[in-house]
N, C-alpha and C positions, 0 to 999 in steps of 0.2 A: 503494501499500499503506499508507504514511505517513497518509493521508487518513482511512483506516478504522481505525488502529491507535488513536489518540488518542481518537476517540470511544468505542471499545471499553473503553479502559483507564478512561476516564470513567466509564460505564456501571459496570464492574466495582467501581468505587471507591464510587459511590452506593449498588450493592445491598448491599455489605457493611457500609456505614454507616447505612443507613437504618433497619434495626432493630437495633442495638446488637449482641450478639454475633451474632446470627443471619446465616447468609449466605443467607438466602431473600430473593427478590424481591418477595415478597407485602409490602403494606403492614401496619405493624404496627396491630394491633387495640387493644392497650394499652399506650402508651408510658408509660415511668416515668422519674422524675429519681431519680439514684443518686447516693451519695457512698459514701466510705471515711475512716477515720480512721487514725492513726498507731499506735492499740491494738492493732488486728489487722487483718486482709485481709478480713474480711466486709464485703460492700456494705448499705447501707440505703437501700431503695428505696420509693416511694410515687407513686401517680398523681396525687395533689394536690401540685402544684407550691410552693403556699405553706406547707403543713407541712413539704417537704424545706428549702425557703430558711429557715425559721426554725430547722431542726435544724442546717442547715449554718452558720447564723450563731452558734449556741452553740458548736459545734464549733470555729468560728474564735475565739471567744473565750475558749476554754479551752486553746488551742494545739494542738488534736490533728488538724485539718481535714487531708486528704492529697490529695483528688480528688474532682471532680463530673463527672459523665457521664450520658448518657441510656442507657436500654435500652428492651428490649420484655419484655412478659411473655405469655407463649404459654398464656394460660388461656381 
């Protein structure tokens, strides 16, 4: 039983994190990089990682950076 439980838990964790907030096991069609600031709880996302990294760097310089994460746009 333990031999099957560990792979099942690993697959469940992978499915939950594979596409951000989505619990879908489908591959993410539009992965995005997001971040939040301390000013509000809104997330700022973009498909272009270079754009988001520049915005994250600016937020860090301003001292308002909170977190960076990946998500999936289901559009």
